[in-house]
C-alpha positions in Angstrom: 45.3 20.8 -42.6 45.5 24.6 -42.6 49.0 25.5 -42.8 49.5 22.0 -44.7 46.9 23.9 -47.4 48.6 26.2 -47.0 52.2 24.9 -47.5 51.2 23.8 -50.8 49.5 26.6 -52.1 53.2 28.5 -51.6 55.4 25.6 -52.7 53.2 25.7 -56.1 52.6 29.2 -56.7 49.7 29.5 -56.1 47.3 32.3 -54.6 45.5 32.6 -51.4 42.3 34.5 -51.5 41.0 35.4 -48.2 38.3 37.1 -47.9 34.8 38.0 -44.9 32.4 40.1 -43.8 32.5 42.1 -40.5 34.4 40.9 -38.1 36.0 38.8 -40.1 37.5 40.9 -43.4 39.7 42.6 -40.4 41.0 39.5 -40.0 40.9 38.2 -43.4 43.0 42.0 -44.3 45.1 41.5 -40.8 45.8 37.6 -41.9 47.2 39.0 -46.1 48.8 42.0 -44.6 51.1 39.8 -41.5 51.2 36.5 -44.6 52.2 39.3 -47.1 54.6 41.2 -45.0 55.7 39.6 -42.0 56.3 36.1 -43.3 57.2 36.4 -47.8 59.4 40.0 -46.4 63.0 37.9 -46.4 61.9 35.4 -48.5 63.0 35.3 -52.9 60.1 33.6 -53.2 56.8 34.9 -51.6 53.0 33.8 -50.2 50.2 35.0 -52.7 47.8 36.4 -50.7 44.8 38.6 -52.2 41.8 40.0 -49.2 38.6 40.5 -51.5 37.8 42.6 -48.7 40.4 45.0 -49.0 39.4 47.0 -52.2 36.4 48.7 -51.3 35.2 50.6 -54.0 34.9 47.1 -56.0 33.1 45.5 -53.4 30.8 48.6 -53.3 30.3 48.6 -57.2 29.6 44.9 -57.6 27.2 45.3 -54.2 25.7 48.1 -56.2 25.4 46.4 -59.8 24.8 43.1 -58.9 23.9 42.1 -55.3 25.8 41.8 -52.6 26.0 38.4 -52.4 28.1 38.8 -55.9 30.9 40.4 -54.3 33.6 38.2 -54.0 33.0 35.9 -56.7 32.7 38.3 -59.1 36.7 39.3 -57.7 37.2 35.2 -57.9 36.5 35.2 -61.8 38.6 37.7 -62.4 41.6 35.8 -61.0 41.3 32.3 -59.8 43.3 29.7 -61.2 43.0 25.9 -60.7 44.3 24.8 -57.4 44.7 28.5 -56.2 43.0 28.2 -52.6 40.2 30.0 -51.1 39.7 30.9 -47.8 35.9 32.3 -47.0 36.2 33.0 -42.5 32.5 33.5 -41.5 31.4 33.7 -37.6 28.3 31.6 -38.6 29.2 30.5 -41.4 25.7 31.6 -43.0 27.4 34.6 -45.0 26.1 34.3 -48.0 28.9 36.2 -50.4 31.0 33.3 -48.8 29.3 30.6 -50.1 28.5 31.9 -53.7 32.5 32.3 -53.8 33.5 28.6 -52.6 30.7 27.3 -54.4 32.7 28.9 -57.8 35.8 28.0 -56.0 35.3 24.6 -55.7 33.8 24.9 -59.2 36.6 25.7 -61.6 39.0 23.6 -59.1 40.6 25.4 -56.6 40.7 24.3 -52.7 38.4 25.7 -49.9 39.2 26.3 -46.8 35.8 27.7 -44.5 37.2 28.9 -40.8 33.5 29.5 -38.9 32.5 29.7 -35.6 29.2 28.5 -34.2 28.3 24.8 -35.6 30.3 25.0 -39.1 27.0 27.0 -40.5 27.0 26.3 -44.2 30.7 26.8 -45.2 31.9 23.6 -43.6 29.1 21.7 -45.9 30.4 23.7 -48.6 34.5 24.4 -47.9 36.3 21.0 -49.0 38.2 21.7 -45.5 36.5 23.9 -42.1 38.6 24.7 -38.9 35.6 25.6 -36.6 35.3 27.4 -33.6 32.4 26.4 -31.7 31.3 28.9 -29.7 28.2 31.0 -30.3 29.8 34.3 -29.0 31.0 35.9 -32.1 33.5 38.3 -30.1 35.3 34.8 -28.9 34.6 33.2 -32.4 36.5 36.5 -33.3 39.2 36.1 -31.1 40.0 32.5 -32.0 39.7 33.0 -35.4 42.8 36.2 -35.3 44.7 33.8 -32.8 44.9 31.9 -35.4 45.6 33.9 -37.7 48.8 35.0 -35.5 50.5 31.7 -35.0 50.1 30.3 -38.6 52.2 33.5 -39.3 54.6 32.9 -36.4 54.4 29.3 -37.2 55.9 30.3 -41.1 58.0 32.7 -39.6 60.3 30.1 -37.3 60.1 27.8 -40.3 61.5 30.2 -43.3 63.9 32.0 -40.6 65.7 28.6 -40.5 65.4 27.9 -44.1 67.4 31.6 -44.7 69.8 31.0 -41.7 71.1 27.9 -43.4 71.6 29.5 -46.5 
């Protein structure tokens, strides 16, 4: 399901927004780098992936002036379009700022996907689709999330390598 959502966004020229907190923020940033550079470098048509936790000044400004619960939703308000894909990574599935962003994305017609751990928390119910690593060991959850990121990059790299070599 995760790969299908990414393929759909790519095929339709949609933006993929990704976000997380703490270790999940590192995974979100790593994912955006791997897809934007690792996969898209030699492609004529590029993936468009924006990591919402990469702009520290904007996050701190929203966090200070509004609330930390709004750091992602406020960024989405500036950029999101119908059928864009919004991915929230949360070990617990209960990060309020991610839940707020996913709820907003649902409301404006975007596709939403939660990548979670533990029992999925609230995010498994708020996101349209989710992938749950069923463990309460946060380090194992974060490791699995990063492995998913790398497997996704490898899948698309192999898929597009075939297409590039054919043309």
